[in-house]
N, CA and C of each residue as an Amber inpcrd file, in Angstrom:
protein
   291
  21.0410000  16.6010000 -16.6880000  19.9490000  15.6970000 -15.3300000
  21.0940000  14.2520000 -14.9150000  21.3660000  14.4610000 -13.8680000
  22.2760000  12.8220000 -13.2980000  21.1180000  11.6780000 -13.4480000
  21.6910000  10.6200000 -13.7950000  21.1280000   9.6640000 -13.7730000
  20.2500000   9.2090000 -12.6220000  20.9630000   9.7670000 -11.3740000
  19.5840000   9.4190000 -10.2970000  18.5190000  10.0830000 -10.1820000
  18.6410000  11.2840000 -10.9050000  17.8880000  12.4770000 -10.8830000
  16.5910000  11.6010000 -12.1850000  17.0090000  11.3470000 -12.9730000
  16.3810000  10.4020000 -14.5120000  15.8920000   9.3870000 -13.3120000
  15.8410000   8.7430000 -12.6620000  15.5250000   7.4930000 -12.4390000
  14.2190000   7.5900000 -11.2220000  14.1490000   8.7140000 -10.5620000
  13.4510000   9.5090000  -9.2070000  12.7000000  10.1650000 -10.3610000
  12.6640000  10.5920000 -11.5000000  11.9230000  11.7190000 -11.8890000
  10.5230000  10.5870000 -13.0820000  11.2540000   9.2750000 -13.3080000
  10.5950000   8.4590000 -14.0200000   9.9340000   7.7190000 -13.3470000
  10.4520000   7.6050000 -12.0640000   9.3360000   6.7410000 -11.2210000
   8.3080000   7.1690000 -10.4660000   8.3110000   8.4640000 -10.8680000
   7.3510000   9.9430000 -10.2020000   6.4400000   9.3600000 -11.0250000
   6.7970000   9.7330000 -12.2750000   6.0100000   9.7420000 -14.0400000
   5.1470000   8.5320000 -13.3770000   5.3440000   7.2570000 -13.4810000
   5.0260000   5.9360000 -13.7380000   4.3150000   5.4330000 -12.3420000
   4.2340000   6.2510000 -11.4130000   3.4060000   6.1910000  -9.8570000
   2.2660000   6.9660000 -10.5160000   2.6730000   8.2620000 -11.0620000
   1.2590000   8.8500000 -11.4300000   0.5910000   8.5300000 -12.4640000
   1.0600000   7.9750000 -13.2020000   0.4900000   7.1250000 -14.2020000
  -0.2080000   5.7930000 -13.9930000   0.2720000   4.9860000 -12.7010000
  -0.7240000   4.1580000 -12.6410000  -1.9610000   4.7170000 -12.0110000
  -1.7390000   5.9920000 -11.1660000  -2.4680000   5.7450000 -10.3210000
  -3.8950000   6.9020000 -11.3120000  -3.4830000   7.3020000 -12.2780000
  -4.4450000   7.3470000 -13.7460000  -5.5660000   6.4100000 -14.3670000
  -4.3850000   5.1550000 -14.0960000  -4.9300000   4.0420000 -14.7960000
  -6.1080000   3.2230000 -14.2310000  -5.5580000   3.7670000 -12.5830000
  -6.5110000   3.1700000 -11.8950000  -7.7130000   4.3350000 -11.7790000
  -7.7680000   5.3440000 -11.7180000  -9.2970000   5.9920000 -11.5940000
  -9.8960000   6.4900000 -12.9460000  -9.1580000   5.8230000 -13.7380000
 -10.0680000   5.2720000 -15.4350000 -11.2600000   4.1170000 -15.1570000
  -9.8140000   2.7330000 -14.8010000 -11.0060000   2.0090000 -14.2650000
 -11.8770000   1.5270000 -13.8720000 -12.4110000   3.1580000 -13.1540000
 -13.5280000   3.2100000 -12.2920000 -14.4310000   2.5310000 -13.2080000
 -15.4240000   3.1880000 -13.9880000 -16.2910000   2.2900000 -14.8920000
 -16.2430000   0.9810000 -14.9360000 -14.7540000   0.6630000 -15.3600000
 -14.8230000  -0.9700000 -15.6210000 -14.7690000  -2.0610000 -14.2190000
 -14.8390000  -0.8890000 -13.1860000 -14.7230000  -1.6040000 -11.9470000
 -16.2990000  -2.2160000 -11.1210000 -17.1600000  -0.4020000 -12.0720000
 -18.8640000  -0.4740000 -11.3440000 -19.0510000  -1.6470000 -12.3210000
 -18.9830000  -1.3350000 -13.4020000 -19.8010000  -2.6070000 -14.5350000
 -19.2830000  -3.8040000 -13.9790000 -17.9890000  -4.4560000 -13.7930000
 -18.0400000  -5.7930000 -13.5950000 -18.6050000  -6.3410000 -11.7010000
 -18.5890000  -5.3330000 -11.3290000 -18.3920000  -5.9660000  -9.7860000
 -20.0750000  -4.9690000  -8.4180000 -20.4470000  -3.6560000  -8.8590000
 -21.2480000  -3.4180000  -8.2990000 -22.8240000  -2.8990000  -9.7660000
 -22.9770000  -2.7140000 -11.0150000 -23.4860000  -2.4780000 -11.6480000
 -25.1880000  -3.6580000 -11.8290000 -24.4180000  -4.6590000 -11.6300000
 -25.3310000  -5.7460000 -11.4670000 -26.6210000  -5.7350000 -10.0880000
 -26.1280000  -5.8070000  -9.1420000 -26.9060000  -5.4490000  -8.0290000
 -27.8070000  -3.7660000  -7.7250000 -26.6040000  -3.0590000  -8.0240000
 -27.1900000  -1.3020000  -8.2820000 -28.7880000  -1.4870000  -9.2370000
 -28.3780000  -2.4520000  -9.9080000 -29.6470000  -1.9840000 -11.1940000
 -30.9770000  -2.3940000 -10.3400000 -30.9480000  -3.5590000  -9.2260000
 -31.9480000  -4.0260000  -9.0320000 -32.2950000  -3.3220000  -7.5410000
 -31.3650000  -3.0840000  -6.9390000 -31.6610000  -2.6820000  -5.6300000
 -30.8580000  -0.9310000  -5.1570000 -31.1960000  -1.1160000  -4.1810000
 -30.9030000   0.4830000  -3.9650000 -29.6190000   0.7830000  -3.4760000
 -29.0870000   2.1710000  -3.5610000 -29.3640000   3.0650000  -4.6260000
 -29.5900000   2.4050000  -5.9080000 -30.3430000   2.8680000  -6.6550000
 -30.6700000   2.0330000  -8.1380000 -29.8330000   3.3110000  -9.2070000
 -29.4790000   2.4240000  -9.8480000 -27.9840000   3.3300000 -11.1050000
 -28.8580000   4.9290000 -11.2580000 -29.8500000   4.7970000 -11.4990000
 -31.0590000   5.4950000 -12.3660000 -31.5220000   6.2680000 -11.0050000
 -31.3990000   6.5830000 -10.4010000 -32.0790000   7.2430000  -9.5160000
 -30.9790000   7.8430000  -8.5740000 -30.7110000   9.4210000  -9.3390000
 -29.6570000  10.4040000  -8.5000000 -30.1730000  10.8010000  -7.1300000
 -31.5960000  11.2720000  -6.8260000 -32.0330000  11.1890000  -5.9780000
 -31.4300000  10.3660000  -4.6990000 -31.7150000   9.2780000  -4.8490000
 -30.7880000   8.0960000  -3.8960000 -29.7160000   8.3390000  -3.5400000
 -28.9780000   9.0540000  -5.3030000 -27.7160000   9.0210000  -4.5360000
 -26.5190000  10.0630000  -3.7680000 -28.3100000  11.1290000  -4.1840000
 -27.2420000  12.5350000  -3.5700000 -26.8330000  12.5070000  -1.9440000
 -26.9560000  11.8210000  -1.2860000 -26.4300000  11.6750000   0.0790000
 -25.0780000  11.2480000   0.4130000 -24.9230000  10.1000000  -0.9930000
 -23.1830000   9.5550000  -1.0390000 -22.4630000  10.6000000  -1.6230000
 -23.5810000  11.4520000  -2.5390000 -22.5800000  12.2770000  -3.5490000
 -21.8710000  13.4570000  -2.1020000 -23.2090000  13.6770000  -1.4090000
 -22.6430000  14.7400000  -0.2920000 -21.5150000  13.9580000   1.0890000
 -21.7100000  12.8770000   0.8030000 -21.0670000  12.3800000   2.1230000
 -19.5380000  12.0760000   1.4040000 -19.0210000  12.2150000   0.0010000
 -18.1150000  12.4130000  -0.9790000 -17.5420000  10.8790000  -0.6970000
 -16.0880000  10.8180000  -1.7850000 -15.7940000   9.1930000  -2.4760000
 -14.7700000   8.7040000  -0.9720000 -14.5890000   9.3430000  -0.0900000
 -13.5630000   8.5970000   0.7790000 -14.6340000   7.8820000   1.9310000
 -15.4520000   8.9250000   2.6050000 -16.4120000   8.1130000   3.3320000
 -17.2350000   6.7880000   2.8760000 -17.5160000   6.8840000   1.2720000
 -18.5070000   5.9870000   1.1460000 -17.9240000   4.7970000   0.8260000
 -16.5520000   4.8290000  -0.1080000 -14.7030000   3.9250000  -0.1120000
 -14.7950000   3.2690000   0.8280000 -14.7200000   3.6740000   2.1430000
 -15.0180000   3.0150000   3.4510000 -15.9720000   2.1740000   3.8300000
 -17.1670000   2.5380000   3.6420000 -17.8700000   2.1770000   4.2810000
 -18.1050000   0.8220000   3.2950000 -18.1820000   0.9130000   1.9500000
 -18.1610000  -0.5460000   0.7490000 -16.7500000  -1.3420000   0.8150000
 -15.8700000  -0.6660000   1.5300000 -14.9510000  -1.8870000   2.0320000
 -15.1740000  -2.7480000   3.6210000 -16.0040000  -2.4260000   3.8290000
 -15.9540000  -2.8350000   4.9010000 -17.6180000  -3.9370000   4.7640000
 -18.4460000  -3.4870000   3.8070000 -19.9020000  -4.0690000   3.2540000
 -20.9100000  -3.0920000   4.3560000 -22.0970000  -3.7860000   3.6010000
 -23.1550000  -2.6840000   4.5610000 -24.4130000  -3.6840000   4.2180000
 -25.9140000  -4.3130000   4.8600000 -26.2430000  -4.9510000   4.3160000
 -26.4520000  -5.4400000   3.7800000 -26.8650000  -6.0120000   2.6340000
 -26.6210000  -7.4120000   1.6710000 -25.1100000  -7.4420000   0.7670000
 -24.9230000  -5.6450000   0.6870000 -23.3910000  -5.5810000  -0.1690000
 -22.4390000  -6.3100000   1.0630000 -21.7980000  -6.9950000   0.0740000
 -20.1170000  -7.5150000   1.0000000 -19.4650000  -6.7490000   0.8270000
 -18.4840000  -6.7940000   1.5190000 -17.2790000  -6.4670000   1.9190000
 -16.5380000  -5.9950000   0.4810000 -15.5610000  -4.8440000  -0.1490000
 -15.7600000  -4.4020000  -1.0100000 -16.7590000  -4.5370000  -1.6740000
 -18.0320000  -4.4600000  -1.9130000 -19.0660000  -4.5900000  -3.5160000
 -18.0660000  -5.6340000  -4.0750000 -17.9070000  -6.5340000  -3.1830000
 -17.3780000  -7.8180000  -4.5660000 -16.3470000  -7.6150000  -5.4780000
 -15.8510000  -6.5370000  -5.6390000 -14.2770000  -5.4760000  -5.8590000
 -13.3300000  -6.4160000  -5.0170000 -12.2020000  -6.7720000  -6.4440000
 -10.9700000  -6.8430000  -5.9010000  -9.9810000  -6.7370000  -4.1800000
  -9.7660000  -5.2980000  -4.5540000  -8.9590000  -4.6660000  -3.5220000
  -9.5830000  -3.5590000  -3.2400000  -9.0750000  -2.2450000  -2.2520000
  -9.3150000  -0.8720000  -1.5670000  -9.1440000  -0.1880000  -2.8400000
  -8.2380000  -0.1220000  -3.5630000  -8.6030000   0.9150000  -4.7600000
  -9.2180000   0.5920000  -5.9710000  -9.9440000  -0.5390000  -6.2420000
 -10.4930000  -1.0300000  -6.9100000 -11.9010000  -0.3970000  -6.4710000
 -12.2090000  -0.2650000  -5.1680000 -13.4740000   0.4200000  -4.2100000
 -13.5060000   1.4800000  -4.4970000 -12.1760000   2.2510000  -4.5220000
 -12.4260000   3.5170000  -4.8730000 -12.6140000   4.4070000  -5.8990000
 -11.6690000   3.5760000  -7.1200000 -12.1050000   4.0220000  -8.2420000
 -13.7560000   3.7940000  -8.6760000 -14.3090000   2.5490000  -8.3750000
 -16.1120000   3.1110000  -8.4690000 -16.7030000   3.1370000  -7.6890000
 -16.3550000   3.9600000  -6.9950000 -16.9710000   5.1940000  -6.1450000
 -16.9630000   5.8880000  -6.5690000 -15.6870000   6.5800000  -7.0150000
 -15.0350000   7.5610000  -7.5460000 -15.9950000   8.2910000  -8.6630000
 -16.4730000   6.8580000  -9.8800000 -16.9680000   6.6880000 -10.9110000
 -18.5480000   7.3530000 -10.7320000 -19.1030000   6.1580000 -10.1210000
 -20.4550000   6.3450000  -9.7570000 -20.8120000   8.0120000  -8.5120000
 -19.9740000   8.2660000  -7.8240000 -19.9020000   9.4900000  -7.5560000
 -20.1390000  10.6250000  -8.4560000 -19.6070000  10.3020000  -9.4550000
 -19.1550000  11.6290000 -10.9090000 -20.5690000  11.5530000 -11.3890000
 -20.8090000  10.7730000 -11.8470000 -22.0680000  10.1510000 -12.5160000
 -23.2450000  10.5540000 -12.3310000 -23.5060000  10.7130000 -10.6720000
 -24.5390000  10.7240000  -9.9740000 -24.4120000  12.7570000  -9.7070000
 -23.6250000  13.4010000  -9.8650000 -23.8880000  14.7600000  -9.3910000
 -24.7130000  15.7270000 -10.5940000
C-alpha cells in the first residue's frame, strides 16, 4: 500500500473507533444526565411498558425530541452534545426492549 492509502485507512479506522466509543458511552451519559430524573419522573427507568412507545418511535426520533427538550426535560436532557443524547437514547431504548 502506498502512504496515502495507509493514511486514509488509518483515518477511517480512527473515525469508526470514535463512533464506537461514543455509542459505548451511552450508559455513562444516561447515568450522568438522565437517570436522576427518570428515577422519579415518567417514563421511570424500571417501567418497560411506559418506554414501549419510545422504543417503537426509534432512537432517531426520540433523540430529536430530547435535543429540543419536552415538558420539564430541558434541551438535551442535560447532556453535553447531540452525540451524547443519541448515545444515551440508544442505550436506554436497548435496555427497554
